DRENBA-89541 format. One record per residue (C-alpha): x, y, z. Coordinates in steps of 0.1 Angstrom, whole numbers, plus 2048, in hexadecimal, padded with zeros to 3 digits. Example, Ala and Ser with C-alpha at 12.3 -4.5 7.8 and 13.67 -1.06 7.14 Angstrom:
<nodes>
87B7D384E 8897F5847 
</nodes>
This chain:
<nodes>
51245F809 533453804 552459819 5644677FD 54447E7F0 542488810 56A498817 5624A57EE 5494B67FC 55B4C981F 5734D5805 55F4E47ED 5514F7808 56E4FF818 57D50F7FB 5595217F6 55C530816 58353D80F 5795507F0 55C562804 57356A81C 589579805 56E58D7F2 55C599810 57F5AA81A 58359A83E 5A55A184E 5C3589847 5D0578864 5EA592873 61358F868 62457C880 64059B891 66559088D 67A5A18A8 6905BC899 6AD5B08A5 6A9593888 69E5AA86C 6B35AF853 6B75CB838 6B95BD815 6C75DB80A 6D75EE821 6DD61981A 6FD624813 70B64182F 70C662827 72C66E816 740684831 7536A1827 7776A382C 7946BF828 7A06BA805 7876A27F8 76C6B07E1 74B69E7E0 73469A7BF 73D69F79B 7616B2793 7636CF77D 7816D376B 7846FA76B 7A0707753 7B0729764 7A7747752 7BC756739 7C777872F 7B7785712 7CC7A570C 7F179E703 80C79F71E 81A7BE711 7FA7D2716 7FC7C9739 81B7D0741 8107F2733 7F67F3748 8097ED768 820806759 808824755 7F581C77B 81881978B 82483F778 82786078E 82288077C 83089D789 80E8B07A1 80E8D97A7 80F8D07CC 82E8B67CB 8428DA7C1 85B8ED7D9 8639077C3 8758F77A3 8758D07B3 85E8BA7B1 85B8A27D2 84B8837CA 83D86C7EB 8538517EB 84482B7DF 85480B7DB 8508027B5 84381F7AB 84E833788 85685878B 85686A771 872881761 86C8A074A 88D8A973E 8988BF71B 8B78C4709 8D78DC71A 8BF8D873B 8D28C2757 8B68B776E 8BE8A9794 8B08927A5 8B988F7CB 8B88747DF 8B2874805 8CF88081B 8E8866827 8DE85180B 8FA8377F8 8FD8347D4 8FB8127CB 8F98157A0 8EC827787 8DB817763 8CC82774B 8B681772A 8C282C714 8E983D71C 8F184A6F5 8DE8666F4 8D486C71C 8F087A730 8EF86D750 90B872771 90A878797 91D88C7AF 90F8927D2 90E8B27EB 9148B6814 92A8A3827 927886841 8FD87F84E 8F489E838 90688F816 8EF88E7F7 8F087C7D9 8E588C7B8 8DE87A796 8DF89377A 8CA88F758 8CD8A273C 8C0896715 8D58966F5 8B18A06E4 8878A36E7 86F8886E2 88A8706F3 87E85270E 89183F720 88E82F748 8A8831764 8AF81C77F 8C182E79F 8CA8117B9 8D481A7DD 8DD80F7FE 8B581380E 8A38107EF 89D80F7C5 8918297B1 88182478D 87D847779 86E849756 882863745 86D878728 880898719 86F8B6706 8778D26F1 8778EC70F 8668E072F 87E8CD748 87B8C676E 89D8D5780 89A8C379A 8858A77AB 8878937C7 87287E7E1 86287D808 85C86081C 84285C82E 841839836 86783F849 85685A859 84084686B 85A82F873 86C84D883 85085D893 8478388A7 8658338AF 86A8558C1 8478528D0 85282F8E0 86E8418F4 852852907 83986E905 85088690E 8688808F1 8538958DB 83289D8EB 81A892901 7F98918EB 8098858CC 7F086C8BE 80084F8A4 7E284B894 7DE87088A 7FE876879 7FE889856 81E888845 8128A282B 8338BD82E 84E8C1813 8718CB81D 8888E2807 89D8FD803 8C18FF811 8D18DB81C 8E18E8840 8ED8CE855 8CA8D486C 8B78CF851 8968BD85C 88D898854 86C89885B 8508B0861 82F8A1869 80E8B0878 7F18A088A 7D48B6885 7DE8CE89F 8018D28A2 81B8CF88A 83F8BA893 8628C4885 87A8A6887 89E8B3886 8BC89E882 8CB8908A3 8EA8A98A0 8D28C58A1 8DB8CC8C8 8FE8D18C1 8FE8F08B2 8E19108AC 8B99058A8 8AE91B889 88D92E88F 870926880 85D940871 83393A85F 82E94A844 80C95483C 7F395D81D 80397A819 827970817 82D983838 841970852 83A966877 84D957894 83493E8A7 83292A8C5 8479068C4 85C8F48DC 87A8DC8DE 8778BE8E3 8948A88DD 89A8AB8B9 8798B78B5 8668D88B0 8418D58BD 82D8F28AB 80D8F88BF 7F8902899 7F88F4878 80490685B 807906836 82E91582E 84991E847 86F924849 88C91D85B 8A493485B 8CA93986A 8E8950863 8EB96D84E 8FD976832 8F795D827 8D7950837 8CF926839 8AB927831 893908831 874906823 8598F3833 8358EC81D 8168D9821 8148C8800 7F28C4804 7D38CF813 7BE8B281A 7C989C834 7CF87382F 7AF86283F 7B4844858 7D5853867 7F2835865 7D681B858 7CE83683C 7EF83C834 7FD814830 7E0811820 7CB7F983E 
</nodes>
């Protein structure tokens, strides 16, 4: 055999043996290991996005602000209706309607031709301006009663016909009053005024901060209920605030109460009979050791000055001070 044939035969045998290895599934030689430090990632993954303040990640949606469906005039009418305060039976002291004052509220006043309605402001309040929407068919004027710290401004209103409506704005050195006026054939409010529960709360807080002995050692601010209307005559000693804590009634007088004779307190029962009750004086406060629905302060004779105190609601405000302010 020649050398050339021997080389060809050896090559053929090598090819056949290689094919046999692949056919029989023999293990391939291991791949050489490459150190991790020498490995390369041909396509590195992008880092995860990190949220930052004020940055929106992902698709941004352009949201249009909601559009009001009803006309603007309808929204105004609804707001005025919700802000309107109508007369209530519990709010009457004799012939005067007493509204609890609230900023930006509207107060209804019913009047009639030939009759004058008296709008009484807080004693000591100074009138700044009066403005009525209709000054042709409504007569509006002002006057005052009392003198000094008890001076009280009165705004007089009278319509010239029935079926009229307008508004009235009264500005003072303390607040702004907004009224809605309506005239009827015969029904007219003789008088209306306001109570000021928020100012009563501030005065009570200031009094208690002076020390427990200034009013009563057991007085709890969180239990105070301002639910009393003050009416009747307007003597210099007329109380400025009345409230209770569920057990006792506290009557606050002006500071000058200690300069004159103090009026005795009578509680009026359900049968209309009056009786003296136990109370004590703490500074310019009467502390009454029981609750009552009606009471009278009387002083002098012929004529006798009478101030009436009436609880305007049977159910107390829940939550103490927070209930009063909505907190």
